[in-house]
N, C-alpha and C positions, 0 to 999 in steps of 0.2 A: 504494500500500500504506500502511496505517495502522500506525505503529510506536509502541510505548510502552516505558518503563522501569518495572519493578516493583521497588521498593526494600524489601527485607525487613529484619528486625531483627538480622541477623547481622553479620559483619565486612564493612564497606563498602569499596569501592575508594577510591583517592585522589580528591580532588575534581576534578582535571582530566579524569578519565575521563567524568564527566557531560557536560562541555562537548564532548568528542570525540564522544560518542554523540549528543548533540543535533545536532551538525553533520552526523552521518551519517543524520539523519532521525528519530531517536527523540526526538520533541519533547514528548511527553506523559509526565509523571512521576506515577506512582501509588505511594503509600506503603502498605505493608501494616502497619497499626497502628504498632508501635514503630519502624518504618523512618522515621517522621516525626521522631523524635528526631535521627537522623542528618541529615535534611534541614535541620532547624533549626540544627544545629551547622555545617553547610556553607553556611548562608544560601541554601538552595534553597527555592523555594516549590512544593510539589506541586500538581498540578491536582486530585488526589483523594487522600483518606486513607480507607482502607477496612479494617474489621475490627470485632472486638468491643470495641476500645478499652481493653483491659486492660493494654497495654504502653506506650502513648504516655504521656509524662509530662504532668502537669497544666500545666506551663509551655508545652510544645509545643502541647498542645490549645488553650490560651488564645491562644497566638501565632498559630496558623493559623485561628482561629475565623472571621475575616473575610477570610481570604486564599485558602483552599482549600475545596473542597466535601468535607465530612466525612460519610461514610456509615457509620453504625453498624449492624452486622449481628450480632445476638446468638447466632444458631445455633452449636452446638458440634460439628456433625457434619462440618465441614470446617475447614481451617486458614485463617488470614488470607491466606496466599499464594493458596490456592485461591479464596477469595472475590474476590481481585483478578483472577485469571485469568478467572473466570466473568463478572465485570463487563467485562473487556476484550473477551471474546468477544461479549457482548451489544452492545457498542459497535462491533463489527465491526473491531477491531484484528486484523491478520493476523500481526504479529510482536511478540514481547515479549522484552526482555532482562531477566533476573532477576539482581539484585545483592543482596548481603547475605543470600544463601540458605544460606550455610555459615558456621559460627562455632565456638564452643567447646562446643557440644552436638552430639555425633555423631548422636543420634536425630533432631534437627531437620534436619541436613544430609542424612541418609539419606532422611528423609521427603520433602524437597524434590526430591531426585533422582527419587524415585518419582512425584512430582507431574508432573515433566517428561514422563515416560512416559505418565502417565494422560491428559494433555491434548495429546499430540503430534499426534493426528489432528484437532485443532480449532484449534490456533494454533501457529505456529513459535516455539519457546522456545530462547533461548540463555542459558546460565549463565556468568557471569564471576566468577572468584574468584582474586584476586591475579595470579599469572602464567598462569593456565589459563583456557581458554574451552572450554565443552562444548556440543555440539549432539547432537540425536538425529536419525537418518536411517532411512528405509525405502525399499524399491523401488530404482530405478536412479538414482544421483546422480553428479554431477560436481562435484568440490571443487577450487576454485582454490588452488594452493599455491605455495611457493617451493622449488625443488630443494634438498634437504638438510634440510628442515624435519622436526623430530621430531613424530610424530603417533601417537596411541594409539587403538586400536579395541577396544571392549568389547561383546560380545554379551550378551544377557540370558537367552534361552531356548535349550534344546538344539535345538529344531526350526528356529531361525533360521540360515540358510545364507548365507555371505558369499563373494563372488568379487571380487578387487581387481585393478586395473591401475594402475601408477605407484608402487608401494611396493617398497622394497628387499627386503623379506621378504613375498612375495605370499601372499595368502589365496586358496587354491584350493578353492572350494566347501566350506569347513569351517564348523563352528559354534564359537562362543566362549561357551559357557554360563557364566554368572556363578559364580565359585567353582571352576571347573574348568580353564578355558583363556582366555587373553587375548592381545592383540597390543599389548603395552606398548612404547613408545619405538621404534616402527617409523620408517622414514625415507623421505621422498619422493624420487623420482628424476626427476621431471618437473614441469612447471607445472600439471599436473592429476592428480588421483587419481580414478579411477572405481570406484565400488562398486556391485555388484549384490547386493541384500539381499532374501532371500526369507523369508516367514513370520515377520515380526517387525521389531523395531527394534534399532539399535545406538547406543551412545554413541561419539562421536568427540571426543577431547580434544586441544587444540592450544595453542600458545604465544600467549597474547593479545598480548603486546608485539610479537612478530614480525608478527602479523596486522595490528596497528595500524600498524606501521612501513610495511608494504607495501600498505595500503589494502584489506585482504581482508575487512573487516567491512562 
């Protein structure tokens, strides 16, 4: 499997997270435009910098000119994160971890979560933000967990039906439509959680540090 990190221009994780992910097989770093500013601050060299280049600083652009492949895409009908995901798909990456996708602008954060759904059938995307890790799932899935782990499940559409095994508060063929119902701060009771998801996708949010500690990424 080919794995990459996509670094956007929001709040980044601490620098050691990058080394941890690299050790976990995410060896290619793609910066979405202004994400390159963070890369320069952390003394990381992206393999690619992609976007319309309106957010990268002149200093970073000059610094990476001979170090990274810089791809300017002027079109405005998709975001820089989308441009990076489309590039990753063309390059046959199967998994991407999205960092810096959330920040001080709620519209950007909301947009990037929508992008995760939009591309979920083309590439596996994980979002990491501070203490949280988010994935999207559909169909029948088995999730490795630690008993007692706090885990939250969010449905998107009313037609999406969820059945769970391994949760303290089981989901028994119910829907969790956004804005109406959710399963926040559920608790695992075994080393596996099994979900059967029909007619759509769900978001699953977990504790990133706990997953990192137990090698669950």
